[in-house]
matplotlib code that plots the C-alpha trace (Angstrom):
import matplotlib.pyplot as plt

x = [-9.6, -8.3, -7.9, -6.0, -3.5, -2.9, -2.2, -0.6, 2.0, 4.0, 7.4, 10.0, 9.5, 11.1, 12.5, 12.2, 15.3, 14.3, 11.0, 12.7, 15.1, 12.2, 10.1, 13.1, 14.1, 10.7, 8.2, 4.9, 2.8, 4.9, 3.6, 0.8, 1.4, -1.6, -2.4, -4.6, -5.4, -8.7, -9.7, -9.0, -5.5, -4.9, -6.1, -3.7, -0.8, 0.3, 3.1, 3.1, 1.2, -0.4, -3.9, -6.3, -7.8, -8.8, -8.0, -11.7, -12.1, -9.1, -11.0, -13.5, -11.1, -8.3, -10.1, -9.3, -5.6, -3.5, -2.1, 1.1, 2.2, 4.0, 1.9, 3.4, 0.9, 1.3]
y = [13.4, 14.4, 10.9, 9.9, 12.7, 11.5, 7.9, 8.5, 11.1, 12.5, 10.9, 10.8, 8.0, 4.7, 2.4, -1.3, -1.8, 0.7, -1.1, -4.5, -3.3, -1.8, -5.0, -7.3, -5.2, -5.3, -8.0, -8.0, -6.9, -3.7, -2.1, -2.2, -3.3, -2.0, -2.9, -0.2, -1.9, -3.5, -7.0, -8.7, -7.3, -8.3, -11.9, -12.2, -11.5, -9.4, -9.0, -11.6, -10.1, -7.3, -6.2, -5.2, -1.8, -0.5, 3.2, 4.1, 2.6, 4.2, 6.9, 4.5, 1.7, 3.9, 4.2, 0.4, 1.1, 1.9, 5.4, 4.5, 1.9, 2.8, 2.2, 1.2, 1.5, 0.3]
z = [1.0, 4.4, 5.8, 2.7, 3.2, 6.8, 5.6, 2.3, 3.1, 0.1, -0.2, -2.9, -5.4, -4.6, -7.2, -7.2, -5.2, -2.5, -2.0, -2.0, 0.7, 2.8, 2.6, 3.4, 6.4, 8.1, 9.2, 7.1, 10.1, 10.4, 7.1, 4.5, 0.9, -1.0, -4.6, -6.0, -9.3, -10.3, -9.0, -12.4, -12.5, -8.9, -9.6, -12.6, -10.2, -7.3, -4.9, -2.0, 1.0, -1.0, 0.0, -2.8, -2.3, -5.8, -6.3, -6.4, -2.9, -1.2, 0.6, 2.0, 3.0, 4.3, 7.6, 8.1, 8.1, 11.1, 10.6, 12.5, 9.9, 6.7, 3.5, 0.1, -2.7, -6.2]

ax = plt.figure().add_subplot(projection="3d")
ax.plot(x, y, z, "-o")
ax.set_aspect("equal")
plt.show()
């Protein structure tokens, strides 16, 4: 769980408009947009550029993320 706390730092909740402003103000390579749902849900539809990492794989896959980039998970 330690690595998750390094990457997923607690922040206040953002609404849709907050996330939209963040995504529009940065290039896609400057952040991670992570979809934590299951593959079937992801395949039915996801935000453009979102990377699928199901919740049950976060601990394992988080080592693949650059800790210096912001992460938005939904």
